[in-house]
Structures are given as structure tokens and as C-alpha cells.
C-alpha positions as CSV (number, residue, x, y, z in Angstrom):
1,M,14.1,-18.3,-5.3
2,C,16.6,-15.7,-5.9
3,V,16.6,-17.4,-9.5
4,C,13.2,-16.8,-9.7
5,V,13.6,-12.8,-8.4
6,C,16.2,-12.7,-11.2
7,I,13.8,-14.2,-14.6
8,Y,10.9,-12.2,-12.6
9,I,13.3,-8.7,-13.0
10,Y,14.5,-9.8,-16.2
11,A,11.1,-10.5,-18.0
12,L,9.8,-7.0,-16.5
13,V,13.0,-5.2,-17.8
14,H,12.2,-6.6,-21.0
15,M,9.1,-5.9,-20.6
16,Y,9.0,-2.5,-20.2
17,C,12.2,-1.9,-22.1
18,V,11.6,-3.8,-25.8
19,E,8.2,-1.8,-27.0
20,V,11.0,1.3,-27.4
21,P,14.4,0.5,-27.6
22,H,16.7,3.4,-26.5
23,K,13.8,6.0,-26.0
24,E,12.7,4.4,-22.5
25,H,11.1,7.7,-21.1
26,A,8.9,7.6,-24.7
27,L,6.9,4.9,-22.4
28,L,5.5,7.1,-19.6
29,S,2.7,9.1,-20.5
30,P,3.1,13.1,-20.2
31,L,3.0,14.3,-16.4
32,P,-0.3,16.2,-16.6
33,E,-1.9,12.9,-17.8
34,R,-0.5,10.6,-14.8
35,Q,-1.2,13.0,-12.7
36,Q,-5.1,13.3,-14.0
37,T,-4.9,9.3,-13.2
38,L,-3.4,9.4,-9.6
39,R,-6.3,11.7,-8.6
40,N,-8.8,10.3,-10.4
41,L,-8.3,7.1,-8.0
42,D,-10.1,6.3,-5.0
43,V,-7.6,7.6,-1.8
44,A,-8.5,4.1,0.0
45,F,-7.7,1.7,-3.3
46,L,-4.7,3.8,-3.3
47,H,-4.0,3.7,0.2
48,W,-4.7,0.3,0.7
49,F,-2.6,-0.5,-2.7
50,V,1.0,1.4,-1.1
51,S,0.2,-0.2,2.7
52,R,-1.5,-3.7,2.5
53,H,-1.0,-4.7,-1.0
54,T,2.3,-4.6,-1.7
55,K,3.2,-5.5,1.9
56,D,1.6,-9.2,1.8
57,A,2.6,-9.6,-2.4
58,P,5.8,-7.8,-2.7
59,V,5.7,-5.6,-6.0
60,L,8.7,-4.9,-8.1
61,H,8.3,-3.0,-10.7
62,Y,10.7,-1.4,-13.2
63,C,10.3,2.1,-12.7
64,V,11.8,3.6,-16.3
65,S,12.8,7.0,-15.5
66,K,15.2,5.8,-13.1
67,G,16.0,2.5,-15.0
68,I,16.0,0.4,-11.8
69,V,13.5,-2.1,-10.0
70,I,12.4,-1.0,-7.2
71,N,10.4,-2.4,-4.0
72,V,7.0,-0.4,-3.7
73,H,6.4,-1.0,-0.3
74,E,10.4,-1.1,0.7
75,R,10.1,2.9,-1.3
76,Y,6.9,3.9,0.7
77,R,8.3,2.8,4.1
78,N,11.6,4.4,3.3
79,N,9.7,7.3,2.3
80,I,7.7,7.5,5.9
81,K,10.6,7.0,7.6
82,N,12.7,10.2,5.9
83,I,9.6,12.3,5.7
84,G,7.5,11.1,9.0
85,K,3.9,10.0,8.8
86,K,2.4,13.2,9.4
87,N,4.3,14.3,6.3
88,F,3.6,11.6,3.8
89,D,-0.5,10.9,4.2
90,L,-3.4,10.4,2.2
91,H,-5.6,10.8,4.9
92,G,-4.0,14.2,6.1
93,T,-3.3,18.0,5.2
94,H,-2.8,18.9,2.0
95,E,0.9,19.5,1.9
96,A,1.5,15.2,3.1
97,K,-1.1,14.3,0.1
98,T,1.0,16.2,-2.4
99,N,4.1,15.0,-0.9
100,F,2.8,11.3,-1.9
101,M,1.7,12.2,-5.0
102,Q,4.9,13.2,-5.9
103,W,6.6,10.4,-4.2
104,A,3.8,8.0,-6.2
105,L,5.1,9.7,-9.4
106,A,8.4,9.7,-9.1
107,N,8.3,5.6,-8.2
108,E,6.0,5.4,-11.4
109,V,3.2,4.2,-8.8
110,D,0.5,5.0,-10.7
111,V,1.8,3.1,-14.3
112,Y,2.3,0.1,-12.6
113,I,-1.7,0.2,-11.4
114,S,-3.2,1.4,-15.2
115,R,-1.3,-1.6,-16.6
116,N,-2.4,-4.1,-14.0
117,Y,-6.0,-2.3,-13.0
118,D,-8.4,-4.8,-13.1
119,T,-6.6,-7.2,-11.5
120,L,-6.2,-5.0,-8.6
121,Q,-9.5,-3.4,-8.4
122,H,-10.5,-7.5,-8.1
123,Q,-8.2,-8.0,-5.2
124,Y,-9.4,-4.8,-3.6
125,K,-13.0,-5.9,-3.7
126,L,-12.0,-9.3,-2.2
127,Y,-10.1,-7.3,0.5
128,K,-12.7,-5.2,1.3
129,E,-15.5,-7.8,1.1
130,C,-13.3,-10.1,3.9
131,L,-13.4,-6.8,5.9
132,Y,-17.1,-6.9,5.9
133,T,-17.0,-10.6,6.9
134,R,-15.0,-10.1,10.1
135,Y,-16.9,-7.1,11.1
136,K,-20.0,-8.7,10.7
137,Q,-18.4,-12.1,12.6
138,K,-17.5,-9.9,15.7
139,A,-20.8,-7.7,15.7
140,A,-22.6,-10.8,16.0
141,E,-20.2,-12.8,18.3
142,P,-22.1,-12.3,22.4
143,R,-20.4,-9.8,24.2
144,R,-18.7,-10.4,27.3
145,K,-19.9,-8.6,30.2
146,K,-16.8,-7.1,32.2
147,R,-15.9,-8.3,35.8
148,R,-16.7,-5.8,38.1
149,K,-14.6,-5.2,41.2
150,S,-15.7,-5.4,44.5
151,K,-16.2,-2.3,46.5
152,I,-15.2,-4.5,49.7
153,P,-11.6,-4.4,50.7
154,E,-10.2,-7.3,51.0
155,S,-9.2,-8.7,54.4
156,P,-5.6,-8.7,55.4
157,S,-5.9,-12.5,55.8
158,V,-7.0,-13.1,52.7
159,A,-4.5,-11.2,50.7
160,L,-1.6,-12.9,52.7
161,N,-2.6,-15.9,51.3
């Protein structure tokens, strides 16, 4: 498995760096365009990508600005541990959303999503369909009646046996 990961990392580095040698930062779009890309994405899609998708299928992404290969989910989890969930949540306050967007731009999550958008969108659609199917199955199951506790206290002789 280690050999496969090394080959994959080499392929990633080669794919991102061969186009413009010695000018790696030229591969990135200007920051305002990248911010707009993140704003245009559905919040639920972004949350699914960083929390669910990258956990189930680890995403190793070559971060051009840092010059390293990163595991997106590990970076996401570490940032939550360092900052705290309340300060790093897409569904939270304005400050929390800003922290998340800054993290996503710094780790070039938007670049990865834009390059693989069609595949990710298809996987997200399958994920939502799976959730909907589970919800329908659960709703169709007959509900069990809860046992009621007897209002009559047990006699001491029964409790000892």
C-alpha cells in the first residue's frame, strides 16, 4: 500500500507542477476568483466534502502554495481541535464561516473541488439519494409501542426472587 500512495503522490506532484516549471504559484487563480468559487458552492456540499467524503475516501491533495501533499480530512479535524467546533463551522456564526473559508483557501480545497467538480457532484447526489432511501425505509417501518411501567408496585417477595 505504501508504494501505491507514493506513486499517487508522485502523480499528483507531477500533474500540478509540470505545466509551469519554476512558477508553481502561477497555477492558482487570483484570490478573489477563488473566494467567489467557494461562495458559489452549496454549504451542504462543502460540509459533505470536508467531513464525509474525505473521511470515507481520503483525499490527498497537492497544495501548491505550501508545496506539500495534504490529507484534507486530517487538516480539517486538526483545525476543529485547535480552534473549536463553534469557531469553525459552516452552519455557525459569521466568524466561524469566515474561519472555515480562510482554512479552505489556505489549503486550496476550492482548487481541488473545481478540478474534480463533476465527479464530486455525482458522488454527492448518490450520497443524498442513499440518505433519502434510508429515511423512507425507516419511516415505512412499523413503530413499536413502548412498554408502560406498571403503576402497581411489586411486592417485596417478588423483588427478592
